[in-house]
Backbone bond lengths (Angstrom), bond angles and torsions (degrees), N, CA, C in turn:
res aa  C-N    CA-C-N  psi(-1)  N-CA   C-N-CA  omega(-1)  CA-C   N-CA-C  phi
1 M - - - 1.471 - - 1.527 110.29 -
2 V 1.324 116.14 133.74 1.464 121.61 -178.84 1.531 109.79 -73.94
3 T 1.335 115.41 131.40 1.460 120.33 176.72 1.518 109.64 -93.19
4 K 1.304 115.72 118.15 1.455 120.18 177.06 1.527 108.98 -86.61
5 K 1.325 116.26 138.03 1.461 117.86 -178.24 1.522 111.51 -144.41
6 V 1.329 113.36 162.59 1.468 122.35 176.92 1.516 108.25 -115.01
7 L 1.321 116.15 129.45 1.463 121.78 170.97 1.527 107.15 -97.50
8 L 1.323 115.67 113.09 1.460 122.05 -173.82 1.524 109.46 -99.77
9 A 1.321 115.91 116.00 1.463 120.76 -175.71 1.527 111.67 -68.83
10 S 1.312 115.28 141.49 1.456 121.92 173.51 1.526 107.80 -143.12
11 P 1.342 116.89 123.70 1.466 128.09 8.26 1.525 113.01 -79.99
12 R 1.324 114.24 161.00 1.466 123.74 178.35 1.534 106.98 -153.12
13 G 1.329 115.57 170.98 1.457 119.68 171.77 1.523 114.33 68.30
14 Y 1.321 114.59 -157.92 1.462 122.37 -172.85 1.526 113.50 -42.22
15 C 1.322 115.81 126.86 1.459 120.84 167.98 1.527 108.02 -91.09
16 A 1.318 116.34 173.57 1.465 120.42 -176.18 1.525 112.12 -63.24
17 G 1.330 117.11 -37.39 1.460 119.93 -178.89 1.515 112.86 -69.99
18 V 1.330 116.92 -38.85 1.465 121.22 177.27 1.521 109.95 -68.15
19 D 1.317 116.36 -45.78 1.466 120.87 179.24 1.528 110.24 -55.05
20 R 1.317 116.03 -45.54 1.472 120.87 179.45 1.521 111.00 -64.04
21 A 1.337 117.72 -43.58 1.457 120.90 -177.01 1.526 111.79 -63.84
22 V 1.334 116.50 -44.02 1.464 120.17 178.42 1.524 110.00 -64.46
23 D 1.318 115.97 -40.51 1.468 121.05 177.94 1.524 110.82 -62.15
24 V 1.330 116.84 -38.15 1.466 120.96 178.14 1.531 110.46 -57.70
25 V 1.340 116.84 -47.18 1.464 119.96 -178.97 1.523 110.52 -66.02
26 E 1.324 116.90 -44.06 1.470 119.91 -179.99 1.523 111.52 -62.46
27 K 1.327 116.54 -41.67 1.464 120.49 -179.98 1.528 110.83 -70.65
28 A 1.324 117.10 -36.40 1.465 120.44 177.40 1.521 110.82 -63.80
29 L 1.313 116.80 -40.12 1.465 120.57 176.89 1.526 110.86 -64.70
30 A 1.328 116.60 -40.04 1.464 120.35 178.98 1.524 111.38 -66.28
31 L 1.333 116.35 -35.58 1.460 121.28 -175.78 1.530 112.50 -82.60
32 Y 1.311 116.88 -47.19 1.463 120.91 -172.24 1.527 113.02 -100.64
33 G 1.326 117.26 -19.06 1.451 120.22 -174.05 1.519 111.36 82.17
34 A 1.319 115.97 166.61 1.466 121.11 179.83 1.530 110.25 -82.12
35 P 1.337 118.07 150.89 1.458 124.07 -1.66 1.527 111.70 -88.98
36 V 1.316 116.07 151.97 1.455 123.12 166.11 1.522 106.27 -114.63
37 Y 1.316 116.61 122.93 1.459 120.71 -178.96 1.532 110.18 -82.73
38 V 1.324 115.71 144.84 1.463 121.55 178.45 1.524 107.91 -130.61
39 R 1.324 116.47 123.81 1.469 119.67 178.13 1.527 109.24 -78.23
40 K 1.324 116.03 123.22 1.465 124.34 -174.68 1.533 109.10 64.17
41 E 1.316 116.44 -176.62 1.456 120.34 175.63 1.528 108.55 -74.06
42 I 1.329 117.19 132.42 1.469 120.01 -177.78 1.518 110.38 -56.44
43 V 1.338 116.32 -41.52 1.467 124.30 170.19 1.527 106.23 -142.13
44 H 1.311 117.05 161.78 1.459 120.19 -175.38 1.528 110.95 -87.14
45 N 1.332 115.57 76.02 1.462 120.86 174.05 1.520 109.00 -150.54
46 K 1.335 116.09 124.04 1.469 121.55 -175.81 1.523 112.06 -60.70
47 F 1.329 116.30 -44.08 1.463 120.53 -177.27 1.523 110.89 -62.35
48 V 1.321 117.27 -45.59 1.465 121.63 -179.21 1.525 110.31 -61.49
49 V 1.332 116.26 -45.26 1.462 120.19 -179.75 1.527 110.31 -62.95
50 E 1.328 117.07 -42.31 1.466 120.14 179.05 1.529 111.44 -63.29
51 Q 1.321 116.89 -43.07 1.459 120.71 -178.73 1.527 111.79 -65.67
52 L 1.329 116.36 -42.60 1.465 119.61 179.16 1.528 110.90 -69.35
53 S 1.325 116.75 -34.70 1.466 119.84 176.09 1.521 110.58 -61.33
54 A 1.330 115.91 -40.35 1.463 120.14 179.52 1.522 111.94 -65.10
55 K 1.328 116.56 -24.21 1.469 120.70 -179.76 1.527 112.28 -88.89
56 G 1.340 116.97 -7.84 1.456 119.18 176.96 1.512 116.21 121.57
57 A 1.333 117.75 0.68 1.466 119.94 175.14 1.525 109.06 -74.47
58 R 1.320 116.73 142.66 1.461 121.94 178.44 1.529 107.92 -120.59
59 F 1.324 115.63 110.77 1.460 120.61 -176.72 1.523 110.05 -89.19
60 V 1.332 115.52 130.09 1.462 121.06 -178.30 1.525 108.84 -126.08
61 T 1.318 114.73 157.00 1.463 119.36 179.88 1.521 111.13 -82.89
62 E 1.329 116.26 -42.57 1.463 120.93 -179.78 1.525 110.03 -136.27
63 L 1.317 115.44 164.88 1.461 120.39 -173.90 1.520 113.37 -69.47
64 D 1.336 118.58 -20.38 1.463 118.47 179.90 1.530 112.15 -68.79
65 E 1.346 116.28 -8.05 1.465 120.52 175.47 1.531 111.79 -88.15
66 V 1.319 116.55 -5.90 1.466 121.42 -178.45 1.525 108.92 -96.70
67 P 1.334 118.86 129.48 1.468 120.53 179.05 1.537 111.41 -58.90
68 T 1.308 116.17 143.08 1.464 121.03 178.68 1.527 110.31 -54.79
69 G 1.330 114.68 132.44 1.458 120.38 177.41 1.511 115.04 84.03
70 A 1.352 117.27 -3.06 1.469 120.44 -178.61 1.529 110.78 -78.55
71 R 1.319 115.06 175.43 1.457 121.20 -178.92 1.526 109.23 -100.47
72 V 1.345 116.40 136.86 1.455 120.32 -178.38 1.526 109.66 -137.58
73 V 1.326 115.32 140.65 1.462 122.20 177.38 1.520 108.64 -101.88
74 F 1.335 116.17 132.82 1.457 120.95 172.40 1.526 108.16 -86.09
75 S 1.325 116.92 137.13 1.461 121.33 -171.96 1.526 111.91 -71.30
76 A 1.331 115.09 172.62 1.464 122.18 -179.09 1.523 112.01 -62.65
77 H 1.351 117.21 -20.29 1.465 120.34 -174.72 1.525 113.01 -82.11
78 G 1.337 117.19 -9.35 1.454 120.31 177.07 1.519 113.17 87.19
79 V 1.320 115.32 165.55 1.465 121.80 179.31 1.522 109.40 -136.62
80 S 1.311 115.31 163.56 1.460 121.45 178.98 1.529 110.05 -83.71
81 P 1.337 117.25 163.75 1.468 120.00 174.65 1.524 112.88 -57.89
82 A 1.332 117.43 -30.84 1.463 120.68 179.87 1.522 110.90 -63.88
83 V 1.340 117.31 -37.58 1.464 121.08 178.53 1.526 109.80 -68.16
84 R 1.321 116.93 -42.05 1.468 120.68 178.70 1.531 110.55 -62.14
85 E 1.319 115.51 -39.77 1.461 119.93 -179.74 1.525 110.67 -67.42
86 E 1.326 117.14 -39.28 1.463 120.52 177.79 1.531 110.70 -62.98
87 A 1.324 116.40 -41.53 1.465 120.64 178.76 1.531 110.32 -62.05
88 K 1.319 116.19 -41.93 1.465 120.90 179.37 1.525 110.50 -64.79
89 R 1.325 116.20 -42.39 1.467 121.14 -177.91 1.529 111.49 -63.93
90 R 1.341 116.20 -33.02 1.462 120.61 -177.55 1.526 112.17 -92.79
91 G 1.317 116.54 5.06 1.457 120.16 176.37 1.519 113.84 69.68
92 L 1.344 117.04 27.57 1.459 120.33 -179.78 1.525 110.69 -80.36
93 K 1.305 115.77 142.23 1.466 121.06 174.64 1.526 106.99 -88.74
94 T 1.319 117.72 121.13 1.458 120.63 -171.66 1.530 112.25 -109.58
95 V 1.316 114.28 145.86 1.461 122.91 171.21 1.523 105.89 -125.24
96 D 1.315 116.40 122.82 1.464 120.42 -172.36 1.526 110.73 -98.34
97 A 1.346 116.29 109.37 1.463 121.39 178.74 1.528 111.96 -100.79
98 T 1.337 117.47 16.92 1.462 120.68 178.99 1.524 110.80 -55.83
99 C 1.328 116.19 133.06 1.463 120.01 176.35 1.525 109.42 -59.40
100 P 1.325 118.27 132.84 1.468 120.21 178.88 1.525 113.96 -56.77
101 L 1.326 117.79 -27.62 1.462 120.22 179.03 1.528 111.33 -75.10
102 V 1.321 117.31 -28.56 1.464 121.17 172.48 1.528 109.27 -71.40
103 T 1.318 116.22 -42.53 1.469 120.58 177.25 1.528 110.55 -57.22
104 K 1.331 116.80 -37.87 1.464 120.89 178.22 1.528 111.14 -59.40
105 V 1.334 116.97 -42.12 1.464 120.29 179.31 1.524 110.24 -66.80
106 H 1.338 117.39 -38.75 1.464 120.51 175.98 1.527 110.58 -57.58
107 R 1.322 116.34 -44.17 1.470 119.78 -178.79 1.520 111.50 -66.42
108 E 1.333 116.11 -36.62 1.459 119.36 176.27 1.525 110.43 -62.81
109 A 1.327 116.33 -43.00 1.466 120.41 179.34 1.534 110.82 -59.92
110 L 1.325 116.51 -45.17 1.468 120.44 178.62 1.519 111.78 -61.34
111 R 1.325 114.99 -43.05 1.462 120.23 -178.24 1.524 111.17 -61.34
112 F 1.335 117.36 -46.60 1.461 120.01 -177.65 1.523 111.60 -74.18
113 A 1.324 117.29 -31.38 1.467 119.61 176.35 1.525 110.53 -65.93
114 K 1.330 116.91 -40.13 1.466 120.28 178.27 1.524 111.05 -64.27
115 A 1.340 116.69 -29.23 1.460 121.01 176.87 1.531 111.36 -86.27
116 D 1.337 116.43 6.36 1.461 124.34 176.06 1.526 113.34 63.95
117 Y 1.323 116.63 37.77 1.465 121.51 172.75 1.526 109.65 -84.57
118 D 1.327 115.53 151.45 1.457 120.52 162.16 1.524 106.72 -82.45
119 I 1.332 116.39 130.75 1.460 121.51 -175.24 1.523 109.11 -113.08
120 V 1.324 115.81 124.14 1.467 120.94 174.42 1.526 107.01 -100.78
121 L 1.323 115.48 113.60 1.461 121.34 -179.66 1.527 108.64 -96.49
122 V 1.317 116.74 110.72 1.457 121.42 178.18 1.525 107.72 -80.55
123 G 1.319 116.04 116.17 1.459 119.23 -176.31 1.512 111.13 178.90
124 H 1.316 115.39 -177.20 1.460 121.46 -176.02 1.529 110.22 -100.31
125 E 1.317 115.65 115.95 1.461 121.97 178.57 1.530 109.81 -54.11
126 G 1.335 116.19 131.49 1.450 120.72 178.38 1.513 114.47 95.58
127 H 1.339 117.32 -16.04 1.466 119.85 176.34 1.527 108.32 -70.20
128 E 1.347 116.55 139.76 1.474 119.50 -176.33 1.521 113.10 -56.70
129 E 1.333 116.39 -38.00 1.466 118.67 -179.60 1.522 111.15 -63.84
130 V 1.314 115.96 -42.36 1.468 120.69 179.92 1.527 110.25 -66.18
131 E 1.332 117.09 -41.88 1.465 120.41 178.09 1.521 110.93 -60.42
132 G 1.335 116.78 -41.63 1.454 120.23 -179.81 1.507 112.69 -65.82
133 T 1.340 116.66 -44.72 1.471 120.59 179.78 1.514 110.77 -66.25
134 Q 1.321 117.58 -44.99 1.465 120.94 -179.62 1.523 110.64 -62.24
135 G 1.317 116.13 -33.06 1.458 120.35 -179.85 1.514 114.28 -67.39
136 E 1.327 117.49 -16.70 1.463 120.52 177.38 1.525 112.00 -69.24
137 A 1.337 116.23 -29.89 1.468 120.20 -178.16 1.523 109.29 -155.56
138 P 1.330 117.08 66.31 1.473 120.15 -173.14 1.521 114.52 -60.30
139 D 1.316 118.04 -26.74 1.470 120.46 -179.38 1.521 112.27 -78.42
140 H 1.325 116.97 -13.11 1.467 120.42 -177.33 1.522 113.08 -111.49
141 I 1.328 118.21 -14.42 1.465 121.00 -170.94 1.520 111.24 -109.16
142 Q 1.330 115.65 132.54 1.459 121.80 168.62 1.525 108.16 -125.32
143 V 1.325 115.74 144.08 1.464 121.69 -173.72 1.524 109.90 -99.41
144 V 1.332 115.24 134.97 1.458 122.14 175.60 1.520 107.88 -121.97
145 G 1.333 116.65 124.06 1.453 120.18 -173.35 1.513 115.28 -93.22
146 D 1.345 117.54 -21.44 1.464 119.91 -176.70 1.526 108.74 -162.62
147 P 1.326 117.31 169.44 1.470 119.99 -178.15 1.527 113.33 -58.40
148 E 1.333 116.34 -32.50 1.474 120.03 -177.55 1.529 112.31 -67.29
149 S 1.328 117.19 -20.41 1.463 120.78 -177.37 1.529 113.33 -88.27
150 V 1.319 116.69 -5.00 1.469 120.23 -174.96 1.521 111.64 -61.99
151 N 1.323 117.68 -34.29 1.464 120.55 -178.26 1.522 112.88 -64.28
152 Q 1.331 117.34 -17.05 1.460 120.70 -179.46 1.530 112.82 -85.05
153 V 1.325 116.97 -9.21 1.467 120.79 -176.95 1.528 110.04 -70.41
154 Q 1.328 115.18 130.41 1.458 121.66 175.94 1.521 109.02 -121.90
155 V 1.328 116.90 131.25 1.469 120.62 -179.67 1.520 110.00 -129.04
156 R 1.324 114.59 159.59 1.468 120.06 179.98 1.527 111.27 -81.65
157 D 1.323 116.14 -42.79 1.463 121.73 -177.20 1.525 107.89 -135.80
158 P 1.332 118.47 110.91 1.465 120.59 -177.25 1.523 114.32 -63.09
159 E 1.331 116.71 -11.56 1.463 120.11 177.30 1.527 112.16 -92.20
160 K 1.326 116.76 -4.34 1.472 120.40 178.44 1.525 109.54 -126.58
161 V 1.325 113.96 63.38 1.462 121.22 179.13 1.530 107.95 -128.65
162 V 1.316 116.57 135.86 1.462 121.53 177.41 1.530 108.70 -132.84
163 W 1.307 116.22 148.20 1.462 119.33 174.90 1.523 110.25 -109.47
164 L 1.320 115.50 142.12 1.459 124.04 171.12 1.524 106.68 -128.10
165 S 1.328 117.78 170.53 1.455 117.49 -179.86 1.520 112.23 -144.45
166 Q 1.316 113.68 156.62 1.455 122.42 167.00 1.530 107.54 -59.77
167 T 1.319 117.43 147.71 1.470 120.10 -171.64 1.520 113.87 -79.36
168 T 1.342 118.91 -10.93 1.465 121.10 -169.90 1.525 113.58 -115.94
169 L 1.321 117.86 25.14 1.460 120.89 -174.88 1.521 112.68 -84.54
170 S 1.328 115.09 167.70 1.454 121.44 170.04 1.526 108.76 -70.19
171 L 1.324 115.96 127.03 1.459 120.05 179.29 1.518 111.75 -58.51
172 D 1.330 116.52 -46.11 1.458 120.49 -174.88 1.523 111.67 -66.05
173 E 1.348 116.85 -44.36 1.456 118.98 -179.29 1.529 111.18 -68.35
174 T 1.332 116.89 -35.29 1.459 119.68 177.97 1.530 110.49 -64.20
175 R 1.330 116.14 -42.69 1.472 119.32 177.53 1.525 110.53 -60.60
176 E 1.326 116.58 -40.42 1.465 120.38 179.32 1.527 110.31 -63.11
177 T 1.328 116.49 -42.72 1.466 120.62 178.66 1.520 111.06 -63.90
178 V 1.327 116.60 -44.02 1.465 120.72 -179.61 1.531 110.37 -65.66
179 D 1.328 117.29 -38.35 1.468 119.82 177.11 1.524 110.93 -60.87
180 K 1.329 116.20 -40.64 1.470 120.34 177.72 1.532 110.81 -64.96
181 L 1.329 115.56 -41.11 1.465 119.77 177.47 1.526 110.66 -61.28
182 R 1.328 116.35 -41.32 1.463 119.82 -177.55 1.536 111.73 -69.77
183 E 1.325 116.05 -28.64 1.467 118.91 174.49 1.523 110.45 -63.15
184 R 1.340 115.39 -40.51 1.469 119.68 179.95 1.516 111.94 -77.53
185 F 1.349 115.49 -36.87 1.462 120.54 -175.52 1.528 108.84 -128.62
186 P 1.349 117.83 85.60 1.473 120.72 -176.71 1.531 113.44 -58.24
187 G 1.320 116.80 -23.21 1.458 119.92 179.76 1.515 113.93 -87.77
188 L 1.324 117.64 11.58 1.462 122.71 -177.49 1.527 111.33 -55.71
189 S 1.329 115.86 129.29 1.464 120.86 177.83 1.522 110.53 -91.30
190 D 1.323 115.43 148.09 1.464 121.65 177.20 1.524 110.11 -91.89
191 P 1.337 117.55 157.11 1.465 119.41 172.19 1.521 109.76 -63.05
192 P 1.331 117.29 152.84 1.470 119.90 -177.50 1.523 113.51 -62.32
193 S 1.329 117.05 -23.75 1.461 120.96 174.97 1.523 107.96 -149.61
194 E 1.317 116.71 166.88 1.467 121.60 -177.40 1.522 111.33 -59.51
195 D 1.351 116.84 128.09 1.459 120.40 179.46 1.526 112.68 -86.77
196 I 1.338 116.72 -36.37 1.465 118.84 177.40 1.522 107.42 -67.31
197 C 1.315 117.11 122.28 1.465 120.24 -167.07 1.523 111.45 -69.71
198 F 1.331 114.42 157.23 1.458 120.80 -176.21 1.525 111.55 -59.78
199 A 1.331 117.47 -35.19 1.463 120.47 -178.52 1.525 110.75 -67.77
200 T 1.319 117.10 -41.29 1.462 120.79 176.19 1.522 110.16 -60.47
201 Q 1.322 116.47 -47.14 1.461 120.91 179.47 1.526 110.99 -60.95
202 N 1.331 116.36 -44.89 1.467 120.14 -178.12 1.520 112.14 -63.79
203 R 1.341 117.43 -41.73 1.457 119.96 -179.12 1.522 111.16 -69.00
204 Q 1.322 116.77 -35.48 1.461 119.27 176.10 1.529 111.09 -68.71
205 G 1.326 116.63 -37.77 1.462 119.82 176.95 1.517 112.13 -63.39
206 A 1.328 116.28 -40.00 1.469 120.70 179.87 1.520 111.46 -67.97
207 V 1.339 116.94 -41.64 1.468 118.66 -178.23 1.533 110.89 -70.70
208 K 1.327 117.55 -30.80 1.469 119.76 173.78 1.522 110.66 -60.66
209 K 1.315 115.56 -42.03 1.465 120.75 -178.01 1.524 111.22 -63.62
210 I 1.331 117.12 -45.97 1.471 118.48 -177.69 1.526 111.55 -75.65
211 A 1.340 117.26 -27.79 1.468 120.26 179.71 1.525 111.33 -66.17
212 E 1.333 116.93 -25.42 1.462 120.71 177.79 1.527 111.72 -67.41
213 Q 1.350 116.46 -23.49 1.462 120.61 -172.36 1.534 113.43 -115.71
214 A 1.320 117.59 -12.67 1.467 121.07 -174.58 1.526 110.89 -107.06
215 E 1.329 115.26 140.23 1.468 118.89 175.99 1.528 110.81 -74.92
216 V 1.327 115.91 -36.41 1.466 121.57 -179.18 1.521 108.37 -127.83
217 V 1.320 116.41 136.39 1.468 121.52 175.27 1.525 108.62 -119.10
218 V 1.319 115.91 132.20 1.459 122.53 176.35 1.526 108.35 -109.64
219 V 1.315 115.77 127.72 1.464 122.24 176.97 1.524 107.87 -111.57
220 V 1.316 116.88 121.76 1.459 121.09 175.34 1.525 107.77 -89.48
221 G 1.326 116.64 122.52 1.460 120.49 -178.85 1.509 110.35 168.23
222 S 1.319 116.94 154.04 1.460 121.38 -176.04 1.525 112.22 -80.70
223 A 1.343 115.15 158.54 1.463 121.07 -176.40 1.519 112.95 -64.32
224 N 1.348 117.16 -28.47 1.464 119.54 -179.85 1.523 112.17 -91.27
225 S 1.335 116.76 7.51 1.469 121.13 176.26 1.514 109.15 -89.04
226 S 1.324 116.62 107.94 1.461 120.86 -177.10 1.521 111.52 -57.43
227 N 1.321 116.69 -44.73 1.473 118.23 -175.63 1.527 111.28 -69.03
228 S 1.339 118.13 -32.02 1.468 120.67 178.01 1.526 110.88 -68.33
229 V 1.317 116.37 -43.42 1.464 120.83 177.76 1.529 110.36 -61.61
230 R 1.340 115.95 -40.19 1.462 119.61 178.18 1.528 111.20 -64.13
231 L 1.341 117.89 -37.17 1.466 120.75 179.23 1.530 110.94 -60.63
232 K 1.318 116.26 -41.76 1.472 119.81 177.63 1.526 110.13 -61.75
233 E 1.326 116.47 -43.99 1.463 120.48 179.61 1.525 111.22 -63.19
234 V 1.322 116.46 -42.38 1.469 120.85 179.68 1.525 110.45 -63.04
235 A 1.333 117.26 -39.94 1.465 121.08 178.90 1.525 110.91 -63.21
236 E 1.323 116.84 -41.35 1.462 121.19 -178.70 1.528 111.02 -65.69
237 V 1.327 115.48 -41.29 1.460 119.63 179.74 1.529 110.79 -74.90
238 G 1.336 116.01 -28.18 1.463 120.80 -172.54 1.511 116.11 -80.52
239 G 1.334 118.49 -3.21 1.450 118.94 174.94 1.513 115.89 129.60
240 A 1.318 118.60 -14.92 1.465 120.09 178.40 1.528 110.05 -67.49
241 Q 1.331 115.64 141.70 1.464 119.14 177.67 1.525 111.16 -67.12
242 R 1.339 115.43 -37.40 1.465 120.69 178.87 1.521 108.90 -145.59
243 A 1.316 115.76 151.94 1.466 120.94 174.89 1.520 108.55 -138.38
244 Y 1.322 115.29 141.78 1.458 121.62 -179.34 1.522 109.33 -128.72
245 R 1.340 115.46 141.61 1.458 120.86 173.10 1.519 107.92 -110.60
246 I 1.311 116.63 130.37 1.466 121.23 -178.60 1.520 109.46 -134.05
247 D 1.325 115.93 155.38 1.461 120.49 172.85 1.524 111.34 -84.90
248 K 1.345 115.74 -33.48 1.468 119.67 -175.87 1.517 109.60 -155.97
249 A 1.330 115.18 166.07 1.461 121.55 -174.15 1.520 112.95 -58.20
250 L 1.326 117.25 -35.16 1.461 121.05 -176.46 1.525 112.95 -62.65
251 E 1.314 117.29 -16.73 1.464 120.39 -179.70 1.533 112.28 -82.04
252 M 1.323 117.83 -12.88 1.465 120.62 -179.82 1.528 110.59 -73.10
253 E 1.333 114.71 153.08 1.460 121.29 176.25 1.526 108.57 -122.24
254 E 1.321 116.15 132.89 1.465 120.52 -178.10 1.526 111.24 -59.21
255 L 1.327 116.09 -29.47 1.464 121.40 179.73 1.528 111.94 -58.39
256 W 1.332 117.69 -29.93 1.463 120.94 -179.11 1.533 111.58 -59.14
257 F 1.322 116.30 -26.57 1.466 120.63 -169.18 1.529 113.06 -109.17
258 E 1.325 117.25 11.21 1.462 120.08 177.47 1.524 110.14 -65.10
259 G 1.335 116.59 127.79 1.458 121.44 179.86 1.514 114.55 76.01
260 V 1.327 117.25 5.85 1.468 122.23 -177.33 1.527 109.66 -95.19
261 E 1.330 116.32 136.61 1.457 121.42 177.36 1.525 112.55 -101.19
262 T 1.343 116.34 -33.87 1.469 120.11 -174.99 1.522 110.54 -129.79
263 V 1.318 114.98 124.74 1.463 122.20 177.44 1.525 108.41 -111.80
264 G 1.309 116.51 133.32 1.458 121.40 172.21 1.516 109.39 -95.83
265 L 1.326 116.38 143.68 1.461 120.47 -178.47 1.517 110.17 -137.67
266 T 1.317 115.82 130.11 1.457 121.22 174.66 1.518 108.68 -144.98
267 S 1.321 116.62 177.50 1.468 120.53 178.60 1.518 109.71 -146.75
268 G 1.327 114.59 149.21 1.450 120.74 -179.43 1.517 112.64 -69.39
269 A 1.318 115.18 169.81 1.461 121.32 -172.75 1.523 113.74 -72.60
270 S 1.346 117.59 -4.28 1.465 120.91 178.02 1.524 112.31 -108.53
271 V 1.327 117.25 13.57 1.463 121.26 -169.72 1.530 111.58 -106.54
272 P 1.339 117.98 122.59 1.464 120.23 175.46 1.522 111.23 -71.43
273 E 1.318 116.42 152.43 1.462 121.63 -173.02 1.524 112.96 -64.42
274 V 1.324 118.01 -25.20 1.461 120.15 -179.36 1.529 111.85 -57.79
275 L 1.329 117.62 -33.80 1.464 120.55 -179.75 1.526 111.16 -70.54
276 V 1.329 116.83 -33.85 1.463 121.23 176.29 1.529 110.00 -67.13
277 K 1.334 116.37 -41.73 1.466 120.28 179.76 1.521 111.36 -62.68
278 E 1.325 116.86 -36.14 1.463 119.92 178.08 1.528 111.06 -66.50
279 V 1.322 117.14 -37.45 1.465 120.61 176.87 1.525 110.36 -65.98
280 L 1.336 116.53 -43.88 1.465 120.25 178.30 1.529 111.13 -59.78
281 A 1.326 116.34 -40.03 1.467 120.15 179.53 1.528 110.90 -64.36
282 Q 1.328 116.74 -40.96 1.463 120.00 179.09 1.528 110.93 -67.78
283 L 1.320 116.99 -42.71 1.463 120.22 178.75 1.530 111.14 -62.53
284 A 1.326 116.47 -37.05 1.470 120.42 178.03 1.531 110.45 -61.59
285 Q 1.322 116.70 -38.81 1.465 120.30 178.01 1.530 111.35 -64.26
286 W 1.301 117.09 -26.20 1.465 121.87 179.59 1.525 111.85 -93.87
287 G 1.331 116.57 10.01 1.459 120.10 173.98 1.507 116.38 103.66
288 F 1.333 116.94 -2.99 1.470 120.44 -179.64 1.529 109.09 -96.16
289 A 1.326 114.92 69.73 1.466 120.24 -173.50 1.523 112.70 -85.58
290 E 1.324 117.20 -27.28 1.465 120.62 -179.09 1.527 109.91 -80.95
291 V 1.319 116.01 126.57 1.465 121.20 -178.94 1.526 109.21 -122.46
292 K 1.317 115.73 125.62 1.465 121.50 177.04 1.517 108.86 -120.33
293 E 1.318 116.30 121.00 1.468 120.12 178.71 1.523 109.57 -82.15
294 V 1.316 115.86 130.54 1.460 122.27 179.35 1.522 108.12 -110.69
295 E 1.316 115.64 104.83 1.473 120.77 -176.12 1.521 110.41 -98.82
296 T 1.315 115.92 125.94 1.462 121.29 178.79 1.528 112.54 -114.20
297 A 1.328 117.13 -11.85 1.468 120.95 178.56 1.522 108.46 -162.58
298 Q 1.323 115.63 158.07 1.455 121.52 174.55 1.526 108.59 -116.05
299 E 1.317 115.61 138.79 1.468 120.19 -179.70 1.525 109.83 -117.58
300 T 1.310 115.24 125.25 1.466 120.86 -179.97 1.525 112.41 -123.05
301 V 1.337 116.58 -0.32 1.463 120.85 -177.09 1.527 110.64 -71.42
302 T 1.310 116.35 135.32 1.461 122.17 170.64 1.527 108.32 -129.94
303 F 1.321 116.50 153.55 1.457 121.56 177.72 1.525 109.10 -115.84
304 A 1.308 116.33 133.18 1.459 121.35 179.55 1.521 110.98 -68.42
305 L 1.318 116.20 153.18 1.456 120.83 170.87 1.527 109.20 -62.53
306 P 1.336 118.14 154.29 1.464 120.34 177.08 1.533 110.42 -54.83
307 L 1.329 116.53 138.80 1.463 121.71 -173.34 1.529 113.75 -55.49
308 P 1.345 119.76 -47.81 1.478 118.06 -179.95 1.529 112.59 -58.85
309 L 1.331 116.90 -39.17 1.463 120.76 178.89 1.526 110.37 -67.74
310 R 1.339 116.92 -41.36 1.467 120.15 178.85 1.521 111.11 -58.79
311 K 1.321 116.33 -42.91 1.468 120.48 -179.07 1.522 110.82 -61.81
312 E 1.334 116.18 -45.84 1.470 119.59 -179.31 1.522 111.51 -66.05
313 L 1.323 116.79 -39.64 1.463 120.75 179.08 1.519 111.47 -64.16
314 T 1.326 115.85 -38.10 1.465 119.99 178.42 1.518 110.79 -67.16
315 E 1.323 115.96 -45.35 1.466 120.26 -179.69 1.527 111.13 -62.58
316 A 1.339 116.26 -32.44 1.466 120.07 -179.48 1.529 112.35 -84.14
317 G 1.334 116.28 -5.91 1.466 120.45 179.59 1.523 113.90 77.98
318 I 1.341 117.40 13.75 1.469 120.61 -179.81 1.527 110.83 -78.60
319 I 1.328 116.18 -35.06 1.461 120.30 168.84 1.517 107.25 -119.27
320 K 1.318 116.79 155.10 1.459 120.89 -169.46 1.521 113.55 -81.86
321 T 1.316 116.66 -29.55 1.455 118.41 -174.70 1.516 110.08 -145.76
322 N 1.299 116.00 145.50 1.463 121.61 -179.75 1.528 109.80 -89.03
323 N 1.339 116.50 55.86 1.460 118.04 176.09 1.524 109.47 -107.92
324 R 1.307 115.42 175.49 1.459 120.63 -172.67 1.525 113.01 -84.81
325 R 1.314 117.41 -18.53 1.459 119.47 -171.94 1.529 111.32 -81.29
326 R 1.306 115.75 136.14 1.444 122.18 174.60 1.522 107.17 -149.33
327 T 1.312 117.06 164.13 1.453 121.92 -177.34 1.517 109.75 -108.18
328 N 1.331 116.19 130.30 1.462 119.62 176.07 1.524 109.90 -64.02
329 D 1.328 115.76 146.73 1.463 120.95 -177.88 1.520 109.50 -133.69
330 P 1.360 118.03 104.10 1.465 120.11 -178.89 1.518 113.27 -67.83
331 G 1.333 116.88 -3.12 1.460 120.06 -179.05 1.509 114.35 -106.93
332 H 1.334 118.88 10.88 1.468 120.41 176.86 1.521 110.38 -49.46
333 T 1.305 116.96 138.59 1.475 127.21 177.91 1.519 112.28 79.01
334 C 1.331 119.11 -3.63 1.464 120.70 -173.74 1.521 111.62 -96.91
């Protein structure tokens, strides 16, 4: 008798920046009460946004939807200086949940712009993170979305060009794009440190491993989650016969798994673990009861809550101490 099994990728789900951002909204609601306004989706996951909305978060597209003088949280993807200035002009009280790794890319952009470099930002046009980074130095930054777009890049001095990237891209495609850039501009400078975040790299490494052994790979994550979409692409290239991206277990079809012995399962960096457990439960009903976790890396990094928020939470007695250490929680919002 054939044993059907699930290869469960590890690491998966919430990264440190997402965990911190969701915690920021939850703590802000506990401290200030509802409503707390959030510019854009705090993270790109439908379930998380729905759960936080039910608790009193109000998600808006732009700041003009926020009442004057109200409190607003900036999402994990970051914002441009123009957005910060608008918030200041309207007297909004801001809480910054920008991922520290996104902030690092912003600082790199500022540094190279001050040195008068042309900056090629590898990323997806229209993504909030890309908009925020480009907004730091719009006169110096041009966005390139894929290797085919490299020929459109125009620079003033080919010896003063640097590339930066969105933090959630496919490692392989980014390398291909950078290689094309270097063919055109041999003097291309690299960022001072890796821009694609460690969590993105780790999740892609894990899905590559399971894709080598699984006929079908399921990625839990929303359509607007760049890193989730990349995981599906990595699985397809990595050896899986088919890969599917879903928001929740109910979207799966039993037909996908006909004749399949091994299913790979992972989740994007904005996905709480409860959604993975629901998928495992559904797969078990279809005969995939054996679950083997495939670990390719361990993650111990945590990011502290923003200092002003930590101080207020401590004074209110909601957290016990105003220190930097906190524990990641894959079950936030659940």
